[in-house]
Kinemage of the C-alpha trace (Angstrom):
@kinemage 1
@onewidth
@group {chain A} dominant
@subgroup {mainchain}
@vectorlist {calphas} color= white
{ca met a 1} P -110.149 51.968 180.082
{ca ala a 2} L -108.858 52.349 176.651
{ca thr a 3} L -107.136 55.360 175.181
{ca ile a 4} L -109.105 57.432 172.744
{ca gln a 5} L -107.131 57.977 169.567
{ca thr a 6} L -106.602 61.651 168.285
{ca val a 7} L -107.051 62.048 164.451
{ca glu a 8} L -104.049 63.183 162.886
{ca lys a 9} L -105.888 65.965 160.649
{ca pro a 10} L -106.935 68.935 162.830
{ca leu a 11} L -110.133 70.817 161.632
{ca lys a 12} L -109.933 74.181 160.870
{ca ile a 13} L -112.576 76.778 162.621
{ca gly a 14} L -115.092 77.521 159.984
{ca lys a 15} L -113.852 74.994 157.411
{ca thr a 16} L -115.420 71.656 156.132
{ca asp a 17} L -113.533 68.370 155.830
{ca thr a 18} L -114.328 64.754 155.661
{ca tyr a 19} L -113.185 62.183 158.074
{ca asn a 20} L -113.718 58.406 158.378
{ca phe a 21} L -113.816 55.501 160.665
{ca glu a 22} L -113.329 51.814 159.506
{ca val a 23} L -114.772 49.225 161.838
{ca ser a 24} L -112.468 46.592 162.674
{ca ser a 25} L -112.916 43.435 160.087
{ca glu a 26} L -112.098 41.114 162.999
{ca trp a 27} L -115.293 42.381 164.814
{ca leu a 28} L -117.225 42.573 161.671
{ca gly a 29} L -116.402 38.919 160.543
{ca val a 30} L -118.646 37.888 157.630
{ca glu a 31} L -121.095 40.639 158.651
{ca thr a 32} L -121.622 44.084 157.146
{ca leu a 33} L -122.334 47.576 158.881
{ca ser a 34} L -126.289 48.422 158.815
{ca thr a 35} L -126.247 51.995 160.518
{ca ala a 36} L -124.017 54.350 162.142
{ca leu a 37} L -125.138 57.032 164.654
{ca ile a 38} L -122.352 60.034 164.927
{ca thr a 39} L -122.670 62.134 167.983
{ca val a 40} L -120.770 65.353 168.291
{ca asp a 41} L -120.659 68.504 170.594
{ca asn a 42} L -122.506 71.077 168.207
{ca ala a 43} L -120.532 73.866 170.183
{ca lys a 44} L -117.475 72.623 168.733
{ca val a 45} L -118.518 70.750 165.348
{ca ile a 46} L -120.990 70.515 162.767
{ca leu a 47} L -122.127 67.119 161.294
{ca asn a 48} L -123.070 67.708 157.813
{ca ser a 49} L -123.555 64.526 156.439
{ca gln a 50} L -122.559 60.690 156.898
{ca ser a 51} L -122.476 57.649 154.956
{ca ile a 52} L -121.364 53.950 155.052
{ca val a 53} L -119.367 52.417 151.991
{ca asp a 54} L -117.351 49.151 152.200
{ca asn a 55} L -117.826 49.283 156.082
{ca val a 56} L -116.545 52.472 156.643
{ca val a 57} L -118.276 55.220 157.949
{ca phe a 58} L -117.740 58.710 156.642
{ca met a 59} L -118.559 61.927 157.776
{ca ser a 60} L -118.474 65.621 156.755
{ca leu a 61} L -117.736 67.913 159.706
{ca thr a 62} L -117.319 71.737 160.172
{ca gly a 63} L -115.191 73.120 163.162
{ca val a 64} L -117.008 75.814 164.817
{ca ser a 65} L -114.859 76.543 168.072
{ca glu a 66} L -111.297 75.655 168.896
{ca gly a 67} L -110.228 73.028 171.241
{ca asp a 68} L -110.398 69.197 171.547
{ca thr a 69} L -113.729 67.254 170.995
{ca ile a 70} L -114.791 63.761 170.916
{ca ile a 71} L -116.581 62.250 167.952
{ca his a 72} L -118.652 59.328 169.076
{ca ile a 73} L -119.703 56.432 166.614
{ca asp a 74} L -122.568 53.820 167.478
{ca tyr a 75} L -122.875 51.167 164.776
{ca thr a 76} L -124.612 48.010 164.064
{ca thr a 77} L -124.617 44.801 161.829
{ca ala a 78} L -127.652 42.860 161.412
{ca thr a 79} L -127.042 40.993 164.599
{ca arg a 80} L -124.648 43.030 166.721
{ca thr a 81} L -124.035 46.585 168.182
{ca asp a 82} L -120.994 48.306 169.429
{ca cys a 83} L -119.216 51.896 169.516
{ca asp a 84} L -116.178 53.625 169.411
{ca ala a 85} L -114.785 57.323 169.465
{ca phe a 86} L -112.067 59.342 168.473
{ca val a 87} L -110.691 62.955 169.472
{ca leu a 88} L -110.743 65.737 166.787
{ca val a 89} L -108.585 68.847 167.251
{ca leu a 90} L -110.226 72.141 166.102
{ca glu a 91} L -107.781 75.286 165.460
{ca ala a 92} L -108.004 78.436 164.181
{ca cys a 93} L -106.960 79.116 160.595
């Protein structure tokens, strides 16, 4: 099982920040991202919005409670699907 990477920038409780996830250009090949579904633990973090720009998934998140949480991303192209995840650390201000 692969190790899930932890994002270097923690999110403060009660604060909002933007994070991004870049899909591997090797995996994409000549295709582009069509959709991205972001799943979060609502007890830890709120997903405010998301967008895809140049095959990068951007998300606005607000911290709810301290601790680590996994942000899960399912994404698709016209012909394929895949998923990935990263750990986000939530801490008090």
